[in-house]
N, C-alpha and C positions, 0 to 999 in steps of 0.2 A: 502494500501498499503506498509506503513511504516513496520507496524509488520512483512510483507512480507521481507522486505529488510533486516530489524532486523535479522530473523529465517536466510535467509541466510548467513550473517556474523558469525553466532553463527555455522551453519553449517559448514563454511570454516574453520574456525577456529578448531572446533572439529577434524575436518581431518587432518589437519596437524599437530596436538598435538598428536592424535593418532598414524602416522604415525610417528612420530620424536622420541616417547616416544615405540614405538613397535622396530624400529632401535635401540635405545640403549640399550633396557633389550636384544635383541637379542645378542646384541654385548659383554654386560658385561656378561649373558651367558654363551658365546662361552669359556670362559675362554683363551682368548689369542690364539688362534688355531694358531699353526705354523706346518701344515700340509702341504702336498707338495704342496696342490693348493693356498696356502698362497705365497703371492707376496714376493720377496726378499727384505729385509732391505739395502739400499745399505750404508745406515751411520751403517757399524758394520765393524771389521778388516776382510777382505778377507783370510787373511793367506800368510804362505810362498807359501803355494801351487798354489795357483794364480797368482803366478811371473811371469813376462814376459822379454823378452829379447831387448835388444836396438833393434831400429824398424832399418828396412834396407832401407825403403824406405823414406828416409831425400830428402826433395828437395835441402837443402844445410846448412851444418854444420858452423858452428859461434866459434866451438872451438878454434882456433887457434888466434880468437879475442883475446885481451891484457884486463886481467879482472882490471879493472880501480878500485873498490872499496872497496874487501875483505881485512880485514885489516890485515900487516905481524903478528902479535900476539895479544893475548889481556891481562887485569888486571890478576893477580892472582883472584880467588875465596876470599881468606881471607882479600883483602884487598880494598875490595869493601864493602862501608859503604852505608848500605839501606836504612840510616834518611837524607842520600842527594840525592835521587833517584827525588824531585818531585814529587812524585806520588798524585795525587788528593787526596786517602785516604792512610794516612801512615801505611803502611806493606800493604797494598792491591794493588794487580795489577788489575785495573777496565779494561778490555777487550771488544774492539768492533768486532764483527764477524757476521758470517752469518750463515744462516741454509739450504741454498740451494744447497753447491755443494758438496755433498759427493763422496767419502771417507775423503777429505781432512779440510771439513768444514760444520758443518750439528748437527740438533739435531734428535738425537736417539729415539728409543720408551719409555726410560723412560723422556722423556722429558729432557734430559741434553745434554747440549752442547759439544760438542765430535769429534772426527775426528782427524786425523793425524797430521793437524798443531794446533791445541788445545790442545791435550794431549801431544804432545812435550814442548808444552809452560807451561803447567803444571809440567812438569820434569824440566825445568828450573827454574821457579818460586819456585820450591823445594829448588834447590841448593840455592837459594839466599834467601831463608828463607821467602817467600811472600806469601800470599793466592792471589788465582784469582778468579776475579767475571767477568764473561761472561755477555755481554749485547746484543742481537741479533738487529740489523739495517739493511739499505741496502747498496750495496758497494758504489751505484754512491754519498750518502754524507760522506762513511767512511772515508777515506782523511782528507776530510773537519773537520770532529767532529774531528779524532785526533790533526789536528794542533789547532785547537781551544777548546783542553784541555777537551775535552766532555770525550774521554778515552785517558787511557795511553797508551794504545798500540792497533793498528788493526792485525789483525790475520786472513787473508782473502785469502791465499795463492797468495799475491800481489807480481806479479812479477817484478823488479826495472826496472824505466827506469831513463831518465834523466829528464825527463819533470815531471816525479813524484816527484824527490827528491828537485823539486823546492817548493814542497808544505810541505813534511813529511822527516824526516829521515828516514832511513833502516839497520837494523844490519845485520851481515853476513848472506850468505845465508844459508838456512837449508833445501833446494830442488830446483829442476829445473822443467824447463817445458819444453815439447814438444807444438807446436802446433799443432791441429791435424784436418784434411780437411777430414769432412764427407759429403757422397754425398750417395742417392740412388743408389742401386746396378744395374748394368748393364749401367748406363749413363752416356752421352759423356763427364761428367769430372770424370777426373783419377790423375788431377795433380794441384798444385796453376797455374800453367801457363794456365790449362783451363779458367780459371775464367776471364771473361770482364766486360764491364760495362751493358749487358745483362741481368748478372749472378743475382740473387735474392741468397746473399749470407746472412746467419743468424750470429750473434753476439750477446753477452750478453754486453748490455750498460755498458759504461764506461770503461772497462777491457782493458788487455793488447793486446787482440787477437782485439777487437772494431781499436785501434792504429793502427796494424800491416793492418790490410784491408785498412783503411784510408790514413794513411802516408808510408807505405810500398808500397800497392799493388795500391795504388789510384785509389780505387773503394770506389762507396757508401754503405755501407752494411743494412741490414736487422736490429733494434736493438731491443731486446727483453729484458725485467726486470730480466729473471732467466735462468738457463740451460734447466730446463724442458719443458720451454714452447718453448723456441729455436726448442730442439730436437722435440716435437709433432710437429710442424708446417712444420719440413723436413719431418718427417714421413706420414704426411697428404699431399705433394705436395703444399705446400704453400710458401715453398724456396727450391731453387735448389744446396744449399749447408752449411753447416754450421763451421764454425772454432771453434775449440773450445780447453779447454786446455786437455791435452793429456789422465788426471785422469778420466776427467766428462764425457770425449767421451765414452771411453772404460767403464765407468763404465755404462754406458746410454742405449747401445747398448745391448740388450736383444735377447735371440735366437729364430729365428723367423721373427724380425725385418728384411724390407727391405733394411737394411743402411748397410755401412760398412766403415773405414778410409781407405783412400787410399793414403795420404802421409804425413809427417809430417816434421816440420822444429826445429830449436833450436840454441838457442846462447849461448854463457856459460857467457856471461857478463850480461846478466837479468835475474839471480838466482831468486829465490823466498829466502822474507825477510818478518819481521816483519815490519810496520810502528810506529815511535815514533814522538813525536814532535820535529821539528828541532833545538829547544833550549833547548832539555834537552839530552843533549850527555854524562849526567853520566849513564842515565838510558840503552841509547844504549849499553854502555860500559858493565855497568853490564849484560845485555842479551847477547852479545856477549863472555862474561866469563862464563857466564851458559851455555850456547851452545857447547862452547868447554868443557866443564864439562861432560856436556849428553853423549857427542861423543867420550870421553876419559873414562867413564867408560861403554860404550858398551849400555845404554840407547837409543841413539839415532838410534845405527843397529837395535834394539830388535823392536820398536815401526815405524820405515822403511817397515821391513822385516812383521810387522803384519799389515799395515796397506797399504803401498805404495809400495809391491814388486815388481821392476823393476830393470834392470840392470843401474848401472850408467854410462851415456854419457862419453866418452873420455877427459881428461882434467879437470873435474870438482869433486869438494869431498867438503862437506859442512864445515861450519864454516871458520875459520879461516887460513890464510895460516899455522900456524905454528900447527894447531889443529893436529893431526894423523889420518889416511885414517882409515876409519872404517870398520872393520872385517862383513864382508856381506855373506850369501850362495852363491853361485855361480846361479843366478840368472837365466842365460843362458842357465846354464846346465840343472833345471829344467822345463825351459820355451822348451827345446828340448825334454824334457823326455815327458812332460804331451802332447807334439804333435804326439810324436811315441808311447804313449798310445795305445795297441791295444784292452783296453777295449773297448766292443762293444757301443755306446753311439746312443740314437737315435736323428735323424736328424730333427730338428723342419721343420716342413711344415710352407712354408711363409704363413701368412696371409693377408685372403681374406680382402677389405677395409673394408666391413662392419663390421669385428671382429676385425678390428684394430681399429675405434670408437667405436665399444663395450669395449673393453679392458681397451682404451684409459681413457673411461668417466664414465663407468656403470659398474664397478669391484664390486660385492657386499660384498666382505669380505673387502673392502677397508672402504668400507661406513660403515659398521661395528664397523670395528678400529680408523674413525673417528670420530663418534658420541657420545662418552663419553667426548673424551677430548672438541668438539665444545661445548656441553653442558654444563660441567664444569668449564672448563676455558675463552674461546671465546665467548661464550654467556653472560656473566656476566660483561665481558669487554665492548663489546659494549654495551652492555645497558648503563653502568656507562658512559662512553664516550658520548655516544648521549642523555641522561638525564642530564647531569652536562651543557653541552653546550648549550643542549634546552633551559633550564632554564636560564643561563645566557646570552645567546644569544638574548634570549624575551626581557630582561629586556635592553639589551645596547639597543636592534631592537625598542623599543617605546621611548627611552630617543631621537636617532638619529632621529625618525620620529617627534618625538614634535621640536627639534630643524631644522630639516629640513624645515618644515611649519612657523617658527619662524617668527615674524614680525622684529626681529634683526638681523642684517647681520652676526653680529661677530658670533650668533648661526649657521644660517642658511648655511654660506658657509663653515666652517669647519667640517659641517654634510653629506655637496654633495663631498666634496674632500675626505673624509673617504668613504662614499659608492663607490663612483666610484673606488679607489685603491683598497679597497678590494674584488669589485664585478669581476674589471679586472684582477686581478692577478690570476695563476691559485692556486688552494689550495694547492697542496705539496710545491709551493714557501713559501706562506703566511707560513705555518707547519714549512719551514725549517729555516725559518726566525726568528720567536718566537720561536722556540726550540734551535736555536743554538745563537741568538744573544742574547737572556735574559737568555739564561740558564748560563752564567759565572756569570750576576750578580745577581741570584737569587739564587745559588747554596746551601747558605748556607739554606736558607728557603726548598729548594726543596732535598735538600742531592744529587743533581746530577743526581738526577733521573727524567725524562722530559714528565712523565706520567702526570702530570695534568698541564704541559705548551703544550703537546699536546692538552689537552682538553681546553685551555685559545687559543689555535688557532684555534680551530675547532667554540670557541663560538664569535670571532672577525669575523671570516668568516661568520659565521651563522648570526649573528647583522647587517651585511652590507643588507643583505636580507630579513630580516626579517623587517627591518628598513622601506626598501621599501614597503613593502607586509601593513605594516601597514599605513606607509603615504597616498600610494593609497586608503585605505581605509574608512579613515579621510578626506579625499579631495572629496571622491564619496559622501559623506554625502551631501543634499541639504543646501544650505546655507541658506535659509526660518530655521532651525531648530535652528542654531547659532544666527540667528537676533531678533527668537521669545522667547529663553530662556535670551535673553540679553535686550526682552519687560518686562520680568518679572521679572526682576531687578536683574537677577544673574550677578556676575563679568564677563570677558572672558575667567580668570581662572577656573572658577566655569562652565562656560558655557561647555568649550571644554570637562572640568574632567568628568561632570555629564551628560550630553545630548551628544554629538558629538563625541567623544573619545569609547564610549560605543558603540553605532552603528555601527562606522566605525569597530571595531575589530571584532564584531558580522560577518561582511558583509564577512570579510576574512581568516576567523577560517579555511575554507577548504585549502586555499596556506598557513597558517601556518602548517596544519597537512603535506601539502604535502615537506616543508622544512624540518621536523622534520626526513622524511623519507628519505629524501637526508643525513641527520647529520647522519642516523644509517648508511649508507653505503661508508659516507665520513670517518667516523671510521676509515676505514684499512689504512690510510693514515699515521696515527700516528705511524707504525713503521718504517717510515723514522728517527728517533729521537732517537731508538734505544731501545730497552726495554727488562724487564727482560721473560723468560720463563711463570712465571705467570702473564703478561700483557699481554699476547697475546690477541687480538681479535679475530673474526671469519676467517677472512681471513690467518690472521697470520698463525691459528694453524691448516687450509688445507692447506698452501702450505706449513707447514713443513711436512707433512707429505706426501704430493706428492712429495718432496725432497728427503725424506729416500726411495720413492718407484719408482720415476721415472712414476708416472701414476697422470692423471689429476683428478680422482673421486674423491679424498680429496676435492677437489676446487670445485666440485658440490654437496658433501654433503654441506660445507659449506653453497654454494648458496642456499641449501634448506632450513637452516637456516634463510637465509634474506630472503627468500620469507614468512614464518612462522610468519617472524616480519612484513614484509612490506603489504604483501595482506591483513590480515584483518584492516590495515591503509587504504591502501586504497578505502576498501570498508566503512572503516567510514566515511572516507570523502565524499563521494557519498551520504552516508546517510546523512550527517549532510547538504549536500548542497544542496539537496534535501529538508529535513527539511525547512531552510531556506526561500528557494524561493517559497513553498506552506502551508508552517506551519501546525498546526498542524491536522490531519483530525478529522470531525466532527464523535463525537461517542456517541452525545447526544439524539440522537431517534428523536421521532414525537413532535412538538410544543405542549404545553399544551393548553387549550381552549384561556387562556387569549391573551397570547402571535401572535396567531393564530389570534385572532381577531385584534390583532394591526396590523398585518402584512396586512392582508386582507385592512383595514380602508387605511393606509399609500398607499396600491395599489390602 
């Protein structure tokens, strides 16, 4: 029986590895095919030819409101002392950014953080003589990380609000933002006024659109972690409407999609700026000076035209109030010319639901594009995080188990409190507490890199569960085992170490393996702390390509890697469990005559 189970495990592993190898080799041999069938890379500058005019379907313009925050002027560049900018690393601008909101902020096909916001920040830093290091993170924790000096700057198309100014400081505006209302074609919703309490409205959690729906519209939205997931839910009918930044909404809607933008809204007072620690006014002033400089020399206009070419709203311009108005192409005329272009363009046929699902989750070209990075970057980091946290968590878990069954209450009670706290809190909360709480204290050791802090957080989380697994296993050993060993002259410590604990550990090996499987999947939460491109695990790699293409197939590709890791382990758990319950199969054959006679005599 056991040989057949082992054979099944080997077959499953072989099939999965063969499939992964075939996909990887096919993607590498394709030479990065960019044929017409290849999905569009949303993380690339569309160029001035993609210009759009200011929307005519504005719900309410706020341009007439007073701009309370833009500075009247800036300090001349030659008066900026970069040694007094209070940077985490002297001469280096450490920037927290996202990877999932093209064309403003994203990771391109060369695994570089780019997008309009980040390229503009590079240009500003160049004016100041600073190097820029981009680190990927989640928007939900970005402002807290800037406030806690994990990053010098937050670059994420951050719309400034009074509430956010309580947490961080902001530079002058370098961009503006319309809120777009995206709905299914032909539906009953045609404006923000049509939204009501029964409408399922999708937003990305923590964004200004989330705030707008909750505090302005007084409605409860459905919250998503990223734009691609929100839009996928709209296309498949899981939500009724999506409130999104205009750039992300326009970039997400592909020809043939059953959705459209029906209305926009805008406020001149809530521009887009870079977030900086509230106490670091010298850095705010320096960035404002650099921004005015790139506006004056035409760099801002060039980057704006390349990445987000759209007509400026009336009453708004970038930089300080003293900055010159940028010299931009006539985007309205270009947009009108594009609309009047008589070149015959094939009209995309609406896709069926089945085709939508196929294109969204099972795009073969994206599978082959995703596998090399998943194999080279995502898989090693996932294994490193899981193995490191698994080993440390096992050691700490055993200590917790022994303390938990100790006769000394000063050991027993702290172990119980630790276990209850770490098992009761969500994993992402523990990771953020450890990463953001301990990060500033140990940054001298970690170099302000939270990779190993993330592994430490996973270790602490795992130890609470593993400790309970060990404790239950140890306490399941019959009391007579301890009594017998003590009767033979063993001390209590030696009895536990040599007799009871080994039996208890053997009984819980399947549960320990299940906990390791959970660690493999929980490693994806480390991205909340902010990681370099080279430190991304499987899920983060898949999500970055998902953001580039607006397609969920890369996430499914990442899921295949998780299956390749967890399915063999699951079968191994079953094998170990069966082996421990039934013992080794009898392969000795028939008994010899002497043994047979003994058996007969005893019978």
